N, C-alpha and C positions, 0 to 999 in steps of 0.2 A: 737679592743680589743673587745667587748664591756663588759669586765668585770666591768667596772666602772658605767655602765648607770644604774644598778639596786641598786646602791648605794647612800645613802643620803650624799653626799660629802659636807663637809662644808669648807676645806682648801685644795686647790690642787697646787702642784708645778709641773709645766711643764719643761722639759729639753731639749733644742735643742741649741748647742752652737758650733759646729764644725767650722761654718763660717758665716758671715754676710748674704750671699746667702741663707744659709740653715735657719738662723732664718726669713730671709724675705720671704720666700716661705712656707717651710713645717711649721716653727714655728707660722708664722701669721696665716695661715690657721686652724692650730690645736687650736690656742689659740681662735679664734673666734667660733670654733667648740664647744669647752668646756664651753666658755661663753654662748652659746645657750642652750647647753644641761643642764648645771647647773647654771642657772641665779642666784640663791641664795648664791651660793659659792663664797669663796674669792680665786682668782687664782693669784698665783705669777709664775715668769718665771725666769728661770735661763739661761742665754746666755753669750756672749763673745764679748769683744770690742765694736764695732759699733753697735752690735745687741741690746745694751741697747736703743739707740736711735730709731731704728726701732720699739720695742716694744712700747715705749712711743709715737710714732706716732700713733699707733693703739688704744691705750688707755692710756693716761697720768696718769691714777689713779692705773695702774698696778705696784706692787712692783717687782722690778728686782733685781736678784742677779747676780753677774758677776764676771769674772777674767778679768783684764787688759791684753792687748796684750803682756806685757812683763812678766806676771805672769804665762804663759803657755810655759815653756822652752821645749827644745828638750831633755835635760836630764832627763830620766825617773824617777830617784830617786827625784829629785828637783820637777818635776811635780806631783808625789805622794804626796809630802809634801804640795804643794798649794792645792790639791784637798782634801786632808784630812782637810785642814783649812776650804774648803767649806762645809765640813760635819760637822764641828764643829758649823758653823753658821745655817746648816739646821735642825739639830736634836732638838734643843731647840724650834723651831717654831711649832713642833706638827702638821705636815701636816697629813691630813686624808688619803691622797694618793699622792704618788711621781709618776709621769709619765716620764720616760725616752724615748724620741723620738730620740735620738742621736745614731749614730752607731760608733762614732770614740772611740778609747781605752780607754781614760781617763775618759769620761763621763760614759761609761760602767763599769769602775773601781770604780768610785764614787757610781753609782747605786748598784753595788755588795756590797759595804762597808755599804751602808744605809741599804740595805736588810738584811745583816749579823748582823747589828745592831739592828734589830727589827722593822725597818720601813716598812710600806706597799707600796712595789715598784712594778709598772707594767711596761712593755716594755723591754728595752734591757738591759743586764748586762754581766758581766764577767761569763764564764761558770767554773771558779775556784774560791775558796775562796781568800780573800785577804791574809790571812796568807800563803796559798800555793803559791801564787804569790811572796810574799816577801822572802819566803824560797828559791823559784827556783832563785831569783835574788841575794841572799846572797851567794848560793852555785854555782853560775854561770851556772845553768842548763837551765836558762830561754832562749828560743830560739828566735832570733830576728824575725823570721818568724810569731811566735805566735803574737807578739805585732803588727805586720804589716798587718796581715791578718784577716779581720772580720769573715770569715768563721771558722777561727780556735779559736778565742777568744770569741766569742759572743753567748750567748743563750739568748732567748726572750719568754715572755708570750704572745707575739703576734704571733699567729700560722702561718699567713701568711708571717713572715719574711724569711721563706725558699725560697720565690721567688725574694728576693732582687737582687741576682746575675743572675737571669734568663735574657735573651734576650726578655723581655717583650714587647718591642716596635715593634717586628717582629711577633707578634701574630696578630689574627683578632680582638682581643679586642682593642678599641680605648679609650685613655684617653685625652680629650680635654685640660687638664691642665698638660699633659706631666707627669714627673716623679713626680711631687707634688702630682697629683691625684693618680698615681699609687701607690706611698708609703703609703699614708695615707689610702687609700680605700682598697687596696688588702695586702699590708704588715702590716699595723696596724689594719685592720679591721674596721675602721670607715665608714661603708657602706654608711651612710646617710649624710655623710659630704657635705656641700656645700663649694667648693673651693673658697675663697675670699681672695686674696693676695694683693688687691689694698690698697694703702697708701693715706691717705687725704693730698691733694697737699696743701690746706690751712694751715695745720700744718708745712708742710715742709717750706712753703714761711715765716711763722710766725718765725720759728727757724733760717732760713737763713737770716732774717732781722737784726739779731744780729751780723752778721759777717760784717767786713769791705768790703766795695766795691772794687772789683777789675776790673778796666776798661779793663785790657788786656783780659780777659777771657769772657766779656760780649758779648752775641749775638748782632746783630744789631736789632733796633726796627722792630717788624713784618712787618709794613707798606713799609719799605725800600726794602724788598727783597721778592721774591715770596714764598720761602720756607726757613726752618731752620733746619740743620742737625747737630746731634751730633754723633761723633765717639768715641765709647768708645771700643777702640781696643788694650789697653795696656796690657791685660792679657788673659790667654787662658788655658783651661785644658790640651791641648796637648803639652804645655811646649813651645810654641813660639808665639809671638804676630804677628798679621797680618803685613808683612814686607813693606808694601807700603802705609802707612798711609800718609805720607808727599805728595806723588804723588796724591793720591785720594783726599786730602783735596784742592790740587791746582786746580785739575780738576773741581771739584765742584765748587769753588769759581769762576773759569773761566766761569762757566755757570750761574754765578749770584746768587748762593745760599749763604747763611750765614753758616760758619761751625765752630764749636768748636771741639777740639780733646783733650782727656786726655794723650795723648802721651807725651808731655812735660809740661803739667801743671797738678800737683797733688792738687787736691780740697778736702777739707773735703766731706764725703759721702753725707751729706744732700745738700750741695751746687751742687754737680754733680747731684743729683735728681732733683733739681731745674732747672739745664739746660735741663735734659731730658724732664721734664714736659712742658717746654716752646718750646720745638722742635716739628717737624712734623714727623721725622723718627730719630730713633737712631740705629746705626750700631754696632753690637758686633759679637765676636767669643764665641763659647761655653767656659763659664768661670765665674768669679765672677761677671762680670757686665751685664750678659745676661737677668737678671731679672729686669733691671731698667725701661724698657718701659712698660711692664705689669703691673709694681707696679704704676706707675703714668699716665697711660693711653696714651702712647706714641706709634705709630706704630715701631715694631722691624723688622729690615732685619739682619737675622743671616747669617754670613758667616760660613757655616756649617763645612767646612774642613773635618776631619775624623770622626765626629760625626753626626749620625743620627738627623736630625731636629725633628723627632718624639719624641725625648727624652725630648725636652722643648717646642715644638708646638709653634714656634714664628708666627708672622703675616705673614712674607715672608722669604724665605731661598734660599741659592744658593744650587747647586748641591753638593752632598757629593762627597769628594774625599779621596784619600789616604794622609797620613802625607807627607808633602813637604819634599823630600830628599835633598834640598837645604837648607831650613830654619829650618827644625826640628831638634834638636840636638840629637834625639834618633832613626834616622834613618840611614841606610847604603845602599848603592847602588853601583852596579858594574859600572865601566865606568864613564862617565861624567853625573853627576845628572842634571835633568831638573826640574825647579820649576813648580810646579802644583797649585799655589795659584791662587785664583781669581785675574785677573788683575784689576788694579784701573779703567781702561777705562770701563770695563764689569760691574763693580760694580756701576759706575756712570750712566751707561745707565739702570742698574736695578732700581735704585732710581727714575730716571726720569719716568720709566713706572709705578711705584708705584704712583707717583703723577698724572700721566695720567689716571690711573684706579681710583683713588680717586675723580678726577674731573668729571668723567663721569656721 
């Protein structure tokens, strides 16, 4: 942007709420950037679900506005009502500037409503008025493709947002922090931003100490095993989890490692982050879990699958493959499909290689 840099901002609202991953990467880095640029300003943050915990880890004094997980329904009309309720909370707070960093439809709807209501809004918003949207909804002329495609519904005061859908990772320009850096520097125009997405582990531990102990999910004490590994492989952007989690866990345990997996044990987010913070390596696929290691200082091995590792820039990554015709529900293949997922044996060898490299 840097439309904001020349203003003497006193009260700012940042919006990033699509997912906790978005909040923990783009949201956290942007929050720290605005705190650095405008140290005398009061900065609030609008997020979603577990994003509240993430923002409070960064700065417990930040005021957060949020929707709970059940308050963002798939039904468009009900979602509109929920976000209009948010607008009713926001407008009386008299923000000097509202900055929408989100690209999802409903946050862009909210930004457009606030803009049309006279608020000073920067960033992303709908490219039609709220009245036009509601009229199209009522006369059934609103096309599903419009709601589903960022390129159709979104306009932005960020001039670089036109690059959002480019294959930026295949250019000569390198981004050490992957998409987070590309989005904030190139799309939003924060050229001088220092990308800092690390979360204070001591605050995570303080929060986790309030949870009851669960002996079944505790890693062994560090002195009893050479290394500790966390497998966060239960989710993935490509629609299918890594299919050999059980086999990989068994192979690693047979090698003497302590292993915890989120495949069968669902923990609150902060407890999961605590597990990762005390591990030596976290293994993920591209998805909602891939930011964990970078946030708490744990090495990450990414099972790249069909996504280029240049998008997230993990510490280590497997070779990129096609979507697996056996396990991915969105693929079709003629004849007998053959699995192209990384084998658990190969992954176990990769992990041992990481430890060997670290010990040199």
